[in-house]
C-alpha positions in Angstrom: -95.8 -17.9 -37.3 -99.5 -17.5 -38.2 -101.6 -15.9 -35.5 -100.6 -12.9 -33.3 -102.7 -11.8 -30.5 -102.8 -8.4 -29.3 -104.7 -7.3 -26.1 -107.1 -4.4 -26.8 -108.8 -2.2 -24.3 -109.1 1.3 -26.2 -106.1 2.7 -24.4 -103.1 4.6 -26.1 -100.9 1.9 -24.8 -102.9 -0.9 -26.6 -102.8 1.1 -29.6 -99.2 1.2 -29.7 -99.1 -2.8 -29.2 -101.4 -3.1 -32.3 -98.9 -1.0 -34.3 -96.2 -3.5 -33.5 -98.4 -6.5 -33.8 -99.3 -5.3 -37.3 -95.7 -4.8 -38.5 -94.5 -8.3 -37.2 -97.7 -9.7 -38.8 -97.0 -8.0 -42.2 -93.2 -9.3 -41.8 -94.2 -12.9 -41.0 -97.3 -13.1 -43.2 -99.5 -13.7 -40.2 -102.7 -12.6 -39.2 -103.7 -10.6 -36.1 -106.2 -11.4 -33.5 -107.6 -8.3 -31.4 -108.8 -9.9 -27.9 -110.6 -7.6 -25.4 -110.8 -9.2 -21.9 -113.7 -7.3 -20.2 -113.9 -7.2 -16.6 -117.3 -6.1 -14.8 -115.7 -3.4 -12.8 -114.1 -1.7 -16.0 -113.9 2.0 -15.7 -113.5 3.5 -19.0 -114.5 7.1 -19.9 -118.0 6.3 -19.7 -119.8 5.6 -16.3 -120.7 1.9 -15.8 -122.3 0.0 -13.1 -120.0 -2.3 -10.8 -120.3 -5.9 -11.1 -118.7 -8.8 -9.4 -116.3 -10.3 -12.0 -116.9 -13.9 -10.5 -120.5 -13.7 -11.7 -120.0 -12.7 -15.2 -120.7 -15.5 -17.5 -121.0 -13.7 -20.6 -121.1 -10.3 -22.3 -124.9 -10.1 -21.8 -123.9 -9.6 -18.3 -122.1 -6.5 -19.0 -123.6 -2.9 -19.3 -124.1 -1.8 -23.0 -121.6 1.1 -22.5 -118.8 -1.3 -21.7 -119.6 -3.5 -24.6 -119.7 -0.5 -26.8 -116.3 1.0 -25.5 -114.4 -2.3 -26.5 -116.4 -2.8 -29.8 -115.2 0.6 -30.9 -111.8 -0.4 -29.9 -111.7 -3.4 -31.9 -113.3 -1.7 -34.9 -110.3 0.6 -34.7 -107.9 -2.4 -34.7 -109.7 -3.9 -37.7 -109.5 -0.6 -39.9 -105.6 -0.4 -38.7 -105.2 -3.9 -40.1 -107.3 -3.2 -43.2 -105.0 -0.6 -44.3 -101.9 -2.6 -43.7 -103.4 -5.4 -45.7 -103.0 -7.7 -42.6 -105.9 -10.3 -42.0 -107.8 -9.4 -38.7 -110.4 -11.0 -36.4 -111.9 -9.5 -33.3 -112.8 -11.1 -30.1 -114.5 -10.0 -26.9 -114.9 -12.1 -23.7 -116.3 -11.3 -20.5 -113.6 -11.9 -17.6 -110.5 -10.4 -16.1 -108.1 -9.5 -18.9 -105.1 -11.4 -17.4 -107.0 -14.5 -17.1 -108.5 -14.2 -20.4 -105.5 -13.3 -22.4 -103.4 -15.9 -20.5 -106.1 -18.7 -21.5 -106.7 -17.5 -25.0 -103.2 -16.8 -26.1 -102.6 -20.6 -26.0 -104.1 -20.8 -29.5 -101.9 -18.0 -30.8 -98.0 -17.9 -31.7 -97.2 -14.7 -30.0 -99.1 -12.4 -27.5 -98.5 -8.4 -27.8 -99.4 -6.2 -25.0 -99.0 -2.5 -24.6 -98.0 -1.0 -21.1 -97.0 2.5 -19.8 -93.2 3.7 -20.5 -90.8 3.9 -17.7 -92.0 6.1 -14.9 -90.9 7.4 -11.4 -88.9 5.3 -9.3 -91.5 5.1 -6.8 -94.1 3.8 -9.0 -95.0 0.6 -10.4 -93.3 0.2 -13.8 -95.7 -2.6 -15.1 -99.3 -3.0 -14.7 -100.8 -5.9 -12.9 -102.2 -7.3 -15.9 -99.1 -7.0 -17.8 -96.9 -8.4 -15.0 -99.1 -11.7 -14.7 -99.3 -12.4 -18.4 -95.4 -12.1 -18.7 -95.1 -14.6 -16.0 -97.6 -16.9 -16.7 -98.3 -17.1 -20.4 -96.7 -20.2 -22.1 -96.4 -18.3 -25.5 -93.8 -15.6 -26.4 -95.1 -12.4 -25.1 -94.0 -8.9 -26.5 -94.5 -6.1 -24.1 -94.6 -2.8 -26.2 -94.3 0.5 -24.6 -93.7 4.3 -25.0 -94.3 5.5 -28.7 -94.3 3.0 -31.6 -91.3 3.2 -33.9 -90.5 1.1 -36.8 -88.3 -2.1 -36.1 -84.9 -1.7 -37.7 -82.5 -3.0 -35.0 -82.9 -6.0 -32.9 -80.9 -7.0 -29.8 -81.0 -10.5 -28.7 -79.7 -12.0 -25.2 -78.2 -15.4 -25.6 -77.5 -17.8 -22.9 -77.4 -21.3 -24.6 -80.9 -22.1 -23.5 -83.5 -23.3 -25.8 -85.5 -20.4 -25.1 -82.8 -17.9 -26.1 -82.1 -20.0 -29.3 -85.7 -19.6 -30.3 -85.4 -15.9 -29.6 -82.2 -15.8 -31.9 -84.3 -17.9 -34.7 -87.5 -15.4 -34.4 -85.3 -12.4 -34.7 -83.4 -13.7 -37.6 -86.4 -14.5 -39.8 -87.9 -11.0 -39.2 -84.6 -9.3 -39.8 -84.4 -11.1 -43.1 -87.8 -10.1 -44.1 -87.6 -6.5 -42.9 -83.7 -5.5 -43.5 -83.1 -5.5 -39.8 -79.7 -5.1 -38.0 -79.0 -7.5 -35.4 -76.7 -7.9 -32.5 -76.3 -10.8 -30.3 -75.1 -10.2 -26.7 -73.9 -12.8 -24.0 -71.9 -13.0 -21.1 -69.8 -15.9 -22.3 -66.0 -16.2 -21.6 -64.0 -16.3 -24.8 -63.3 -20.4 -24.7 -66.2 -21.4 -22.8 -69.0 -23.7 -23.9 -71.5 -20.8 -24.3 -68.9 -18.8 -26.4 -68.9 -21.6 -28.7 -72.7 -21.6 -28.7 -72.9 -17.9 -29.2 -71.0 -18.6 -32.7 -73.7 -21.2 -33.6 -76.4 -18.6 -32.9 -74.4 -16.1 -34.9 -74.4 -18.3 -37.8 -78.1 -19.1 -37.7 -78.5 -15.4 -38.2 -76.1 -15.5 -41.3 -78.1 -18.3 -42.8 -80.9 -16.0 -43.0 -78.8 -13.4 -45.1 -78.4 -11.2 -42.0 -74.7 -10.4 -40.8 -75.0 -10.0 -36.9 -72.7 -8.2 -34.5 -71.7 -10.3 -31.7 -70.8 -8.8 -28.2 -69.4 -10.8 -25.4 -69.7 -8.7 -22.2 -68.8 -9.4 -18.6 -71.5 -8.8 -16.1 -74.8 -9.9 -14.8 -77.8 -10.2 -17.4 -79.7 -7.2 -16.7 -76.8 -4.8 -16.5 -75.2 -6.4 -19.7 -78.5 -5.8 -21.7 -79.0 -2.4 -20.3 -75.3 -1.3 -21.3 -75.6 -2.8 -24.8 -79.1 -1.0 -25.2 -77.6 2.1 -24.4 -74.7 1.9 -26.5 -76.3 0.0 -29.6 -79.8 1.8 -29.3 -82.0 -1.1 -30.7 -85.8 -0.7 -31.4 -86.5 -4.2 -29.9 -85.0 -6.6 -27.4 -85.5 -10.4 -27.5 -84.6 -12.7 -24.6 -85.4 -16.3 -23.4 -87.5 -16.8 -20.4 -87.4 -20.3 -18.6 -89.9 -22.8 -18.5 -91.6 -23.0 -15.1 -89.4 -25.0 -13.0 -86.4 -24.6 -15.2 -82.9 -24.0 -13.4 -79.4 -22.3 -14.6 -78.9 -20.0 -17.8 -77.5 -16.9 -18.3 -80.8 -14.9 -18.6 -82.9 -17.5 -16.5 -84.4 -17.1 -13.0 -85.4 -13.5 -12.3 -83.3 -11.7 -14.8 -85.6 -11.4 -17.5 -88.6 -10.0 -15.6 -86.2 -7.0 -14.6 -85.2 -6.5 -18.3 -88.9 -6.5 -19.3 -89.6 -3.9 -16.6 -86.8 -1.6 -16.9 -86.0 -1.4 -20.6 -87.4 1.6 -22.6 -88.0 -0.2 -26.1 -90.2 -3.1 -26.7 -89.1 -6.5 -25.1 -89.8 -10.1 -26.4 -89.9 -12.7 -23.7 -89.6 -16.0 -25.5 -90.4 -19.3 -23.7 
């Protein structure tokens, strides 16, 4: 992993996302790219004129106050990375944030996003930009929420799919670098093919010098993750998400978006 991209909009949520991006970059020996996708109808603390997003071709079309808002946010990101001794590059592009981040993340190894924590049942859990990105981005996406806390315990959902195997490998590498505790959870029956697969997943983690806890629990994917989240209290959850058009698998289908939306800790969706 060499490049971690983080969405920047000057909000407290993107600041939390940056903290996670910096921590992971430090463990992985990667650099951070702060990317601000600036829509013409942005409404920050400073009043700005409305513009038709479709007509924006570059930053020269945006009000000076908008550009300055995002420039200050990117400068703050750069300072945080400087203090942490993590390489940083800033980018600001005109366009809808979801489209800009989806496109530009193709050049990164991971995209980190901030979103609000869990809210009332009658309110939307994820913003439209975050929801679009976790469904459309082809790279691993980490959704950070709530307040930042250092990563020390990682829960990985394993279903035998290549995506979940990559999630296990990612966690294993960072666990070795950061001295994390790791738990691997699956819904496999004791003598099933998947149960054999989870043993290989656990061995992969052990090969990095980390002894994982393996959990085999009956139930559907979201309930298993949430049950173990409450019991084990991880700082981060990692799951595999399907490649578009893929079928079958314990965490595939629509299970992983529910996990991302309902979890109260950061969730990595590996695709």
